Steps between C-alpha positions, in 0.01 A plus 500: 500500500212293643470117529292470178773674302782306674304168430464591128864571442586165692263308274646664195864433598406133588341451152801651344736274687303173406475601138873575481588171677277305248654682216861417585409137587371474151816649355720265695341206303637394171316592175285196404676306222334395184463126469693347218349199328724192507468244223700171555426340166844451335669163494778642266802566717696650204317827454751702718358854471782764508393824349165695489370818328167658568296690236478868549120480560560251783288229369719222404863384559735305287717235680807340340537133595868402457487162649573357843850510659463129585779273380230283360410767250581372149371806303443869566147644509344622180196690624377839629206491744221763475374606843168689571600754774146553612472131595860398531448194272679372197261524198722354240854430375672600164777292357810691437877408432704278699581619873314834526688700776358849474194695363419859448185663373464808277379831649172473311452141636456358147804263503721304731858426403648183639871422520555122442835408621526185294670170550403159628543488879680189631714491817818685411410539125341747283479493131297421173234768481552861396383789720216707365250784585132413471250778445159436663181688393319573836173528309502144387779341708671355204859539380505734189884513442806306593836691480810291492771718335781606716460262789785259483575183300483118548823509687389782732130451569451667847405830344222751575502584876259784552293754303388858566288722272549882453221725636402576146454137420724540185774274606575199717852442649609134550809391681691198377757339735632256239589783251589771756254731318182690523262467205261783406165386353271731309150426620360627179681239282596252765856492366845561667602840385819543713733293707718652774813295573620504850856381621563130513392306807262785588210248491225760501192410700234764593405803321275810583405813306485846666142648508599766233638219279842662460715221661505125558669364809645151443645288787808292415515200725852397365680839559299611803411833324206685342516631152297813410380506138377809317190398319554778255829363377492146625846541648643454859553831668598400843606193695431485870667254752246343732496194734581142402313327236212749440187332385228755422430873502181717552485877432267694737189645316629852568833406325725627781656166599567155371505197742727211426492158668843350563441124549866431581532751777120496639469855453327779297689784327314830469611698198428874438402519141607873501858415573507127430677429827409265787368714776404224744549115558223332694545146652200273439426130499698211355534498119289802403366436156221734373401848610225756423403837632147580594304739276512769782887470510476441876634145514710242315410151528801255480441134442758279672534161335642333816606134477437464137739317263506227244325262742240766609538391856592706808185664632271793415570849397434849632423864369696786650298828503728805465382849591641702210511822721743356757649200291422269803320169511176553674353144476596150395210284368503118467379374158530175315802292396740662261308830421634630168299821405273770625237720335258762634148569416467842329337646813784359719269320734640147432831346421517163313799280570559179278648207699687274258529182708164519668328560172297780650464886520494670832261808529613783739282778627743793471270722718573306813862428545611340837820658630790272552468353851755586765692197632414402845530205742156377416388646161139501429378382152494797257224494244612592152293669232531207267130452416546145360612319199343347196620181344499518128250268338536329174281622218464413126776682331441746222656426165716771359447663173755620252447867407878597505469875490202601712524866597402557857234770440179339602355566838417190729153371537320663797530272795371491874592770736804467736477372849403782750748682695482435875378793695761693691418616856613855431143563394376395852751741661329793325160385606620455848631860523177650356281305745724590782483869419118484475485334836712776664320787342155357585606461861648866530183642325270311739704613802500855390121494456449350842720790642296763314163350621639516854586873456159581353331319792 
């Protein structure tokens, strides 16, 4: 091998090393995060967002404002805010019943069902207003029906707690803690067609439907259990003991597991839906409240209320990110004060977390999840993938209409496209490998040609 050939190989190897170094330096950097618009326009401290549902097309979200936890609050909230996901701004509000605490949208995106807890909120007292369910048309953002049957009486007004809709869109299941029951609403007629009675002092809270629509899982905060209801017969087929004071439940999109937040024991119970047994218990943050599983089934996001209470004081909250393959917490993210819900965009790129006391919504980039830092003598600040928060502005409310039996069949009005998904560096890895191979092959070919030329000479 002559000097020219050796020089060619050296140059090729040097280029390969430089290119590889630059590639890995690029991959070591975090993915650029999309900027979140922040609007500080709301002088109303009583909005208190707690629950959020995003339309299946990812364009708009509906946010239930239950009222602030402050002891100065004289009444609960009565509105649902409409958020444009593309711009992360509130575009309007819809007047609902008293104290809306949960919202769910139909699979076709045409309607949003809102559970209104009811009651006039004063320190240490609730009473006077019946709980209801409001039905919002997402095409017009108006209330088209109000359902009141089966949600308590004047002497027991703290009623609807949560709402979930079957995958077919035919029924809505609503928990009622005052009556220890679950009401089944036909979305075609907006009437209660069945009531499932649970044991006394069960105090049902959250509810989630399996992807195949066969079962509803209901958390009972009073009995520290989960009731499994067959949607075919509307009867309880199994009761599962979990941690203390379970709040909410989320069934993974693949239907294999249900994740239950235990606010009294700061843990999450993982239930196998095949056997209806607890297969794992995961320690998370203080007072875990809401939970949701990513569309990919890879992670469960658990909202830890942290420091909340009647006064609403005691510091901010966190989100525990659980790897569903290992059932281990892989990240703990800081959000606002008293976070109370979590919802994902359909593409799974972002998680939205309502913060009740801060009157804001934290937006999390789910692609960049910082690992939980290892404790050290001088820990360095760890960035979190919480992109920012938006404070909910006040807009003129939209007056409800009174069409009591609107059937949810109409498709929603076409709306702006969803926010773009941040690019993942895996694409760059492929490009790096291809270019590296080209450099190596080119270097070898040139070297071989030099050798051939030398032999010919």
